[in-house]
C-alpha positions as CSV (number, residue, x, y, z in Angstrom):
1,M,34.3,12.1,-32.9
2,A,37.4,10.2,-32.4
3,K,37.8,7.8,-29.3
4,K,40.6,9.7,-27.9
5,D,38.9,13.0,-28.1
6,F,35.8,11.7,-26.3
7,S,37.7,10.1,-23.5
8,K,40.1,13.1,-22.9
9,K,37.2,15.8,-22.9
10,I,35.1,13.8,-20.6
11,V,38.1,12.7,-18.3
12,D,39.4,16.2,-18.3
13,W,35.9,17.4,-17.3
14,Y,35.4,14.9,-14.4
15,L,38.7,15.7,-13.0
16,V,37.5,19.1,-12.5
17,N,33.9,18.3,-11.3
18,P,33.7,15.2,-9.5
19,R,31.4,14.9,-6.4
20,D,33.3,14.1,-3.1
21,L,32.0,10.8,-2.5
22,P,33.8,8.1,-0.2
23,W,34.0,5.2,-2.6
24,R,35.9,7.2,-4.9
25,K,38.9,7.5,-2.5
26,T,39.6,3.9,-2.5
27,K,40.6,1.0,-4.6
28,D,38.8,-1.4,-2.1
29,P,36.7,-3.7,-4.2
30,Y,34.3,-4.3,-1.3
31,R,33.6,-0.6,-0.8
32,I,33.1,-0.1,-4.5
33,W,30.8,-3.1,-4.6
34,L,28.6,-1.9,-1.8
35,S,28.4,1.6,-3.5
36,E,27.4,0.2,-6.8
37,V,24.8,-2.1,-5.5
38,I,23.1,0.4,-3.3
39,L,23.2,3.2,-6.0
40,Q,21.3,0.8,-8.4
41,Q,18.4,1.5,-6.0
42,T,18.7,5.2,-5.4
43,R,20.2,8.7,-6.2
44,V,23.5,9.6,-4.5
45,A,22.0,11.8,-1.9
46,Q,19.7,9.0,-0.6
47,G,22.2,6.2,-1.0
48,L,25.2,7.7,0.8
49,P,23.8,7.3,4.3
50,Y,23.0,3.6,3.6
51,Y,26.5,3.2,2.3
52,L,28.1,4.7,5.2
53,E,26.0,2.6,7.8
54,F,26.8,-0.5,5.8
55,V,30.5,0.3,6.2
56,R,30.1,1.1,10.0
57,N,28.0,-2.2,10.7
58,F,30.1,-4.4,8.3
59,P,33.5,-2.8,7.8
60,N,34.8,-5.6,5.4
61,V,33.4,-8.7,3.4
62,K,33.8,-11.1,6.1
63,A,31.9,-9.1,8.7
64,L,29.0,-9.0,6.2
65,A,29.2,-12.6,5.5
66,N,29.2,-13.3,9.2
67,A,26.3,-11.1,10.2
68,S,22.9,-12.3,10.5
69,E,20.2,-12.1,7.7
70,D,18.0,-9.8,9.9
71,K,20.8,-7.2,10.6
72,V,21.5,-7.0,6.9
73,M,17.8,-6.4,6.1
74,R,17.5,-4.0,8.8
75,T,20.6,-2.1,7.5
76,W,19.0,-2.3,4.0
77,Q,15.6,-1.2,5.1
78,G,14.1,1.6,3.0
79,L,16.0,1.1,-0.2
80,G,13.6,-1.5,-1.8
81,Y,14.3,-4.6,-4.1
82,Y,15.2,-6.7,-1.1
83,S,16.3,-9.5,-3.2
84,R,19.4,-7.4,-3.8
85,A,20.2,-7.2,0.1
86,R,19.8,-11.1,0.2
87,N,22.1,-11.4,-2.8
88,L,24.6,-8.9,-1.1
89,H,24.8,-11.2,1.8
90,A,25.1,-14.4,-0.1
91,C,27.7,-12.8,-2.3
92,A,29.8,-12.0,0.8
93,K,29.5,-15.4,2.1
94,V,31.1,-16.9,-1.1
95,I,33.8,-14.4,-1.3
96,A,34.6,-15.1,2.5
97,H,34.4,-18.7,2.4
98,H,35.7,-19.6,-1.0
99,Y,38.1,-16.8,-1.9
100,N,39.3,-16.2,1.7
101,G,37.8,-12.7,1.7
102,Q,39.6,-11.5,-1.3
103,F,37.5,-10.5,-4.3
104,P,38.2,-12.3,-7.6
105,K,39.9,-10.1,-10.1
106,T,38.5,-11.4,-13.6
107,H,35.4,-10.5,-15.0
108,A,34.3,-14.1,-15.5
109,E,34.8,-14.7,-11.9
110,L,33.0,-11.6,-10.7
111,L,30.1,-12.5,-13.0
112,A,29.8,-16.0,-11.3
113,L,29.0,-14.4,-7.9
114,P,25.6,-14.0,-6.5
115,G,23.8,-10.9,-7.8
116,I,26.7,-9.5,-9.8
117,G,25.9,-8.9,-13.5
118,E,27.6,-7.2,-16.4
119,Y,27.4,-3.7,-15.1
120,T,28.6,-4.4,-11.5
121,A,31.3,-6.7,-12.6
122,A,32.7,-4.1,-14.9
123,A,32.6,-1.4,-12.3
124,I,34.5,-3.5,-9.9
125,G,36.8,-4.8,-12.3
126,S,37.7,-1.3,-13.8
127,M,37.7,0.6,-10.6
128,A,39.3,-1.7,-8.2
129,F,41.7,-3.7,-10.5
130,D,42.1,-1.4,-13.6
131,Q,40.6,-4.2,-15.9
132,P,39.7,-3.0,-19.4
133,E,35.8,-3.2,-18.9
134,A,33.2,-0.6,-19.9
135,V,30.3,0.1,-17.5
136,V,26.8,0.6,-19.3
137,D,24.1,2.2,-17.0
138,G,21.4,4.7,-17.5
139,N,23.8,7.6,-17.5
140,V,25.9,6.0,-20.2
141,F,23.0,5.1,-22.4
142,R,22.0,8.8,-22.3
143,V,25.5,10.3,-22.9
144,L,26.3,8.1,-25.6
145,S,22.8,8.1,-27.5
146,R,22.9,11.8,-27.4
147,V,26.5,12.5,-28.5
148,F,26.7,9.9,-31.1
149,G,23.2,9.7,-32.3
150,I,22.4,6.1,-31.3
151,E,18.8,5.5,-31.8
152,E,18.4,1.8,-30.9
153,D,16.0,1.2,-28.1
154,V,18.0,1.0,-24.7
155,S,15.2,-1.5,-23.5
156,T,16.0,-4.2,-26.1
157,A,18.6,-6.8,-26.2
158,T,20.0,-5.6,-29.5
159,G,20.0,-2.0,-28.1
160,K,21.9,-3.0,-25.4
161,K,24.5,-4.8,-27.3
162,V,25.0,-1.6,-29.5
163,F,25.6,0.5,-26.3
164,A,28.0,-1.9,-24.7
165,L,30.0,-2.2,-28.2
166,K,30.1,1.6,-28.3
167,A,31.0,1.9,-24.7
168,K,33.9,-0.5,-25.2
169,E,35.2,1.1,-28.3
170,L,35.5,4.4,-26.4
171,L,36.8,3.1,-23.2
172,D,40.4,4.4,-22.3
173,I,42.2,1.1,-21.4
174,D,44.9,3.2,-19.5
175,Q,42.5,4.5,-17.0
176,P,39.2,2.5,-17.4
177,G,38.0,3.1,-13.8
178,V,38.5,6.9,-14.2
179,H,36.9,6.9,-17.7
180,N,33.9,4.8,-16.6
181,Q,33.3,7.1,-13.6
182,A,33.7,10.2,-15.8
183,V,30.7,9.2,-18.3
184,M,28.5,8.2,-15.5
185,E,29.1,11.5,-13.6
186,F,28.7,13.5,-16.8
187,G,25.3,11.8,-17.3
188,A,24.5,12.5,-13.8
189,L,25.3,16.2,-13.3
190,H,25.3,17.6,-16.9
191,C,23.7,15.4,-19.5
192,T,20.6,15.1,-17.4
193,P,17.3,13.4,-18.4
194,T,15.6,16.6,-18.5
195,S,17.0,20.1,-19.2
196,P,20.5,19.0,-20.2
197,N,23.0,21.9,-19.9
198,C,23.9,22.3,-23.5
199,T,25.1,25.6,-23.6
200,T,28.1,25.0,-21.6
201,C,28.4,21.0,-22.6
202,I,32.1,20.1,-23.6
203,F,30.6,18.2,-26.7
204,S,28.3,21.0,-27.7
205,T,30.0,21.6,-31.2
206,G,29.7,17.8,-32.0
207,C,26.8,16.2,-30.1
208,F,24.2,14.7,-32.5
209,A,21.3,15.3,-30.2
210,K,22.1,19.2,-29.8
211,R,22.4,19.7,-33.6
212,Q,19.2,17.7,-34.3
213,E,17.4,19.2,-31.3
214,M,16.7,15.5,-30.0
215,Q,17.8,15.9,-26.4
216,N,14.2,15.0,-25.4
217,V,14.0,12.1,-27.8
218,L,17.3,10.3,-26.7
219,P,17.9,7.9,-25.5
220,V,15.0,5.7,-27.0
221,K,13.2,3.7,-24.5
222,S,10.0,2.2,-25.4
223,K,9.1,-0.5,-22.9
224,K,6.1,0.3,-20.7
225,V,6.1,-0.6,-17.1
226,K,2.8,-2.3,-16.0
227,I,1.7,-1.2,-12.7
228,R,-0.7,-3.2,-10.6
229,T,-2.6,-2.3,-7.5
230,R,-2.9,-4.3,-4.5
231,H,-5.2,-4.1,-1.4
232,F,-3.5,-5.0,1.8
233,T,-5.5,-5.4,5.2
234,Y,-2.9,-6.0,8.0
235,F,-4.3,-7.4,11.3
236,V,-2.1,-6.2,14.2
237,I,-2.6,-8.3,17.1
238,T,-1.5,-6.9,20.4
239,K,-1.0,-8.8,23.9
240,G,0.0,-6.2,26.6
241,N,3.1,-4.4,25.2
242,K,3.8,-6.9,22.6
243,L,2.9,-7.2,18.8
244,A,2.5,-10.4,16.6
245,M,4.5,-10.4,13.6
246,R,5.6,-12.8,11.1
247,K,8.8,-13.1,8.8
248,R,7.8,-12.9,5.0
249,E,8.9,-15.8,2.9
250,G,8.9,-16.7,-0.8
251,K,9.3,-14.7,-3.9
252,D,6.8,-11.9,-3.3
253,I,7.9,-8.4,-2.3
254,W,9.7,-7.9,1.2
255,S,10.9,-11.5,1.5
256,G,12.9,-11.6,4.7
257,L,11.1,-8.6,6.3
258,Y,8.8,-8.9,9.2
259,D,5.1,-7.5,8.9
260,F,1.7,-8.4,10.4
261,Y,-0.9,-11.1,9.6
262,L,-2.1,-9.9,6.2
263,I,-5.2,-10.6,3.9
264,E,-4.8,-9.4,0.4
265,G,-7.6,-8.8,-2.1
266,K,-8.1,-7.3,-5.6
267,R,-10.3,-4.7,-4.0
268,A,-11.1,-3.1,-0.7
269,Q,-13.6,-5.1,1.2
270,H,-15.6,-4.8,4.4
271,L,-13.7,-5.6,7.5
272,K,-16.4,-8.3,8.8
273,T,-16.5,-9.8,5.3
274,L,-12.7,-10.3,5.2
275,M,-12.7,-12.0,8.7
276,K,-15.3,-14.5,8.0
277,K,-13.9,-15.5,4.7
278,D,-10.4,-16.0,6.4
279,S,-10.3,-19.6,7.8
280,A,-7.4,-18.8,10.1
281,L,-9.0,-15.8,11.6
282,A,-12.3,-17.3,11.9
283,Q,-10.8,-20.0,14.3
284,I,-9.5,-17.2,16.7
285,E,-12.4,-14.8,16.3
286,P,-13.9,-15.6,19.7
287,Y,-10.9,-14.3,21.4
288,I,-10.1,-11.2,19.6
289,N,-11.5,-7.6,19.9
290,I,-11.2,-4.9,17.2
291,E,-9.8,-1.8,18.6
292,F,-9.7,0.4,15.5
293,K,-9.0,0.4,11.7
294,S,-6.6,2.9,10.1
295,D,-7.2,5.1,7.3
296,S,-5.7,3.8,3.9
297,Y,-1.9,4.0,3.5
298,K,-0.6,4.1,-0.2
299,H,2.8,2.8,-0.9
300,V,4.4,3.1,-4.4
301,L,6.8,0.6,-5.7
302,T,8.2,0.4,-9.3
303,H,5.7,-2.1,-10.6
304,Q,3.0,-1.9,-7.8
305,H,0.8,0.6,-5.9
306,L,-0.2,-0.8,-2.6
307,L,-3.3,0.3,-0.7
308,A,-3.0,-0.7,3.1
309,S,-5.2,-0.5,6.1
310,F,-4.1,-1.7,9.5
311,V,-6.6,-3.3,11.9
312,M,-5.6,-3.2,15.6
313,L,-6.9,-6.3,17.4
314,S,-6.6,-7.1,21.2
315,L,-6.5,-10.7,22.7
316,S,-9.0,-12.0,25.2
317,P,-7.7,-14.5,27.9
318,G,-7.9,-18.1,26.9
319,L,-5.9,-18.0,23.6
320,S,-2.4,-19.1,24.0
321,A,0.7,-17.7,22.0
322,K,1.3,-21.3,20.6
323,K,-2.2,-21.4,19.2
324,L,-1.7,-18.1,17.6
325,L,1.5,-19.3,16.1
326,D,0.1,-22.5,14.8
327,T,-2.9,-20.7,13.6
328,L,-1.7,-17.4,12.0
329,G,2.0,-18.1,11.6
330,I,2.9,-15.2,13.8
331,K,4.8,-14.7,16.8
332,F,4.8,-12.1,19.7
333,Y,7.6,-9.6,19.9
334,S,8.3,-6.7,22.5
335,L,8.3,-3.3,21.1
336,V,12.2,-3.1,21.6
337,E,12.3,-6.3,19.4
338,V,9.9,-4.8,16.9
339,A,12.0,-1.6,16.6
340,S,15.2,-3.8,15.7
341,L,13.4,-6.1,13.2
342,P,13.6,-5.4,9.6
343,K,10.3,-4.1,8.2
344,P,8.9,-2.7,5.1
345,V,8.6,1.1,5.0
346,L,4.9,0.9,5.1
347,V,4.7,-1.0,8.3
348,S,7.3,1.4,9.8
349,R,5.1,4.5,8.9
350,F,2.2,2.9,10.4
351,L,4.0,2.3,13.6
352,T,5.6,5.6,13.8
353,K,2.1,7.5,12.9
354,E,0.2,5.7,15.7
355,G,2.7,6.4,18.0
356,I,3.4,2.8,18.7
357,L,7.2,3.2,17.8
358,E,9.1,6.5,18.0
């Protein structure tokens, strides 16, 4: 199939079938960037409310740059991959302070920004600045592999290079943004992962996968995701109407979010055994009363399955908040403050189910 035939067919299809999405009605690189980062995490239906909330809270890149990390993380809460929210915030600061709030236009400059890779740089460049950059995402892999019979593994460096070159070859340089959106939209709505609508497909007469009945084979992706199971026991310490929480640091999941004092194990263990083994809890054991232990909560992440239980503890008189902070690294917050803190969805589920927060 000739390049011009592919691009004309898919752009013509797109102009008739586009979803009505707010980031498609603007050339503002800030809003295009926001949409692309959010939609790397989730489908459009789930991502749209997050996009609208970000635009409401942070209407431009300078507003995002000047916001507190807690507010950014709270707005992102529930999308997962929280390192991307931190990169979003860091990127906004660079654009605000080093580019006076204006996005750079070249592919190289965009790539140099925190958290922006090849895909996002190409999306911003083509859609906001009409730069001739081809985007390659899961939808593009699927459409190109099926239509042109590309059997390279999309999870390998070689495969990614083959698809990138093909996408660049096919790109309509006169309208790169529209072309890129057309290919991605066609993959999202028509050439879907399962049960593609081949009978009414614009490429039905020339599609390799349809001729060879390989729709369920292409694209080829051999890499297996290893899943590990983690057992969490959270200790929820209360003092009057306040809860003791701590901000997660480091490179583990949920960095920058707030949860409770945590003991992690490779398997579920008896509560008394856990508490005796933990030196910090052992120090304050005379001052705490166990109120109840929750049922197990399961939380599924891409590479991890979390099994968590929550133990409610109340404090007896004689233990100061400073001692608790020094010993366990946690701090008391009112319920109003807890509601506004960025928290893992797992923690929010517990707080809501137990009626602690509405």
